[in-house]
N, C-alpha and C positions, 0 to 999 in steps of 0.2 A: 203322758201315758198314751198307750197305742190305741186303746179303745174308744177315745174320745176324739172328736173331730167334728168337720162339717158335715151335717145331715143331707141326705138326697131324698128327693120324694120317692115314696114308696106306694104300695097298693092301697093304703087308706088315707093318703093325702089327696089334695086337689093339685092337678097340675101334670106334667109330662113325667113319665116314669124315669127314674135316675137322674133328673135334673137336680140342680143344687136347690135346696129348701130355703126359701126366703120368707122372712115374716117381719116386714118393715115396721119398726117402732119409731114414731115421731116426737118430738119435743112440743112444747106448747105452742112454738112458732110454725109447726108443720114441717120442719126440717128432719130429715131421717137421720137418726142418731145410731141404729144399729138395725140389721136385717138378716144375716146369716144366722141359721139355726145351728147351734152347737150341742152335741149330745153323744150318746153312746153309739158307737159305729161298728159294734161287733157283728151284728146280723148283715149289715150292709157290706162289710168287708168280706165275710164268708161268701154273700151272693155274688160279689164282683170277683172274686177269685174262681167260683164255679163257672160262671158265665164268661169271663175273659178268656182271650187266648194268649198264647205266648207272644210277646211283642206289644201287647196293648198297654203295658204299664211302663212309662218311661224309665223309671229309676229300678225296676224290677222286670227286664225284658224275658226273663225265665220263668216268670210267674203266669199262671193262667191254665185252668183244667180244660177249658173249651167243652164244657158239658153237653152241649147241644149235639155234639158228635156221638154221644151215647145212644142217641135214637137211631142212628145209622148201622150201629154195631150190636153185637149180642155179648161182648166181653165186659160184664160188670165187675168182674175181679180186677181187671186193668184199671178201670176207674176208681174202684175203691183204693187201690195202690197210688194212683195219681192224686186223688183228693188228699190223702193222708201226706204225700209228699210236698204237695203245693202248700196246703195249709201249714205244714212245718216251716217252710220258707219264710212265711210271715209271722212265725212265732205262735201259731195257733196249735194247741194240743188237743186231739180228738179223743173224747171219752166214750163216744157212742157213734158208730156209722153203721147205718142200716141200709144197704143198697143191694137188695137182692131181686127187686122188681122195679121197673122204672116208674111204676104208679104209686109207690109208697117208699118214700126216700125220708130217711132221719139222719141228721148230722148234728151232734151236740159237740162244741169245740169252744174253748176259751183260750185267751191269751196266757201264755205262761207268765209267772210272777218273776 
């Protein structure tokens, strides 16, 4: 399933943002038996596509919106198209995209079944 995978540290977790989320679980002898946190990756995948630049993803070098560049330009229509295109490359279908001002952005998307 595409929306399940290794979790990354987000803004509500302890640690450095976007590091791999680790929660060590030990057996009775103190030996670590598991540690990587697995869960829903939909929101982190959307964020990574938005902040990533083309060439950042080894197996999809054509993927990445490089959203930080939107602050340098004024053409939000170009970024609405770019977001739609790059989300589709990853199998995400956008049901709502509100990007008419940079201070109020809403993107609702899910993986297609």
